[in-house]
C-alpha positions in Angstrom: -133.8 -3.9 -135.0 -132.3 -7.3 -134.2 -129.2 -7.6 -132.1 -126.4 -9.8 -133.3 -125.4 -12.3 -130.6 -123.2 -14.6 -132.5 -119.6 -13.5 -133.0 -117.8 -14.7 -135.9 -114.0 -14.9 -136.0 -112.2 -12.4 -138.3 -110.2 -13.9 -141.1 -106.4 -13.2 -141.0 -106.6 -11.7 -144.5 -109.1 -9.1 -143.4 -106.5 -7.6 -140.9 -104.1 -4.8 -141.7 -100.6 -6.2 -142.8 -98.8 -5.2 -139.7 -101.2 -7.4 -137.6 -101.2 -10.6 -139.8 -98.0 -12.4 -138.5 -99.3 -12.0 -134.9 -102.7 -13.1 -136.0 -101.3 -16.3 -137.6 -99.3 -17.0 -134.6 -102.4 -16.4 -132.2 -104.7 -18.5 -134.2 -102.2 -21.4 -134.3 -102.0 -21.2 -130.5 -105.8 -21.4 -130.1 -106.6 -17.6 -129.9 -109.7 -16.3 -131.7 -110.0 -12.8 -133.1 -113.3 -11.1 -133.3 -114.4 -7.8 -134.5 -116.6 -5.9 -131.9 -119.7 -3.9 -132.8 -117.7 -0.7 -132.5 -115.1 -2.0 -135.0 -112.3 -2.9 -132.7 -110.6 -6.3 -132.5 -111.0 -8.7 -129.5 -108.0 -11.1 -129.2 -109.6 -14.0 -127.1 -107.3 -16.6 -125.6 -108.2 -20.3 -125.2 -110.6 -20.9 -122.3 -109.0 -20.3 -118.9 -105.8 -18.8 -120.2 -106.2 -15.2 -119.6 -108.1 -12.1 -120.5 -109.4 -10.8 -123.8 -107.2 -8.1 -125.3 -109.0 -5.3 -127.3 -107.2 -3.1 -129.9 -108.1 -0.8 -132.7 -108.7 -2.5 -136.0 -106.7 0.2 -137.9 -103.8 1.4 -135.7 -103.3 5.1 -136.3 -99.7 5.2 -135.2 -96.9 2.8 -134.6 -97.1 3.1 -130.9 -100.7 1.8 -130.7 -99.6 -1.6 -132.4 -96.5 -1.7 -130.2 -98.6 -1.4 -127.2 -100.9 -4.2 -128.3 -97.9 -6.4 -129.1 -96.6 -5.8 -125.5 -100.1 -6.9 -124.2 -100.0 -10.0 -126.3 -96.4 -10.9 -125.2 -97.4 -10.4 -121.4 -100.3 -12.9 -122.2 -97.6 -15.4 -123.2 -98.2 -15.1 -126.9 -94.9 -14.9 -128.8 -95.4 -12.1 -131.3 
């Protein structure tokens, strides 16, 4: 079995509707969104501008997306 090492960015259109506006803002600011091997999303800021933020790709409740939005705001991303 071969292990995938190259990470490809996720298209904004592949995300749930609740995440699309934030994803468009993030990608316009230089962020890259990847899907991990476990299915989560990794929001990666431009080099040297902070830490990667991980979130579920399908938020099960409104609080989980609200928590991710809070993390993105604390990372200086206006969402």
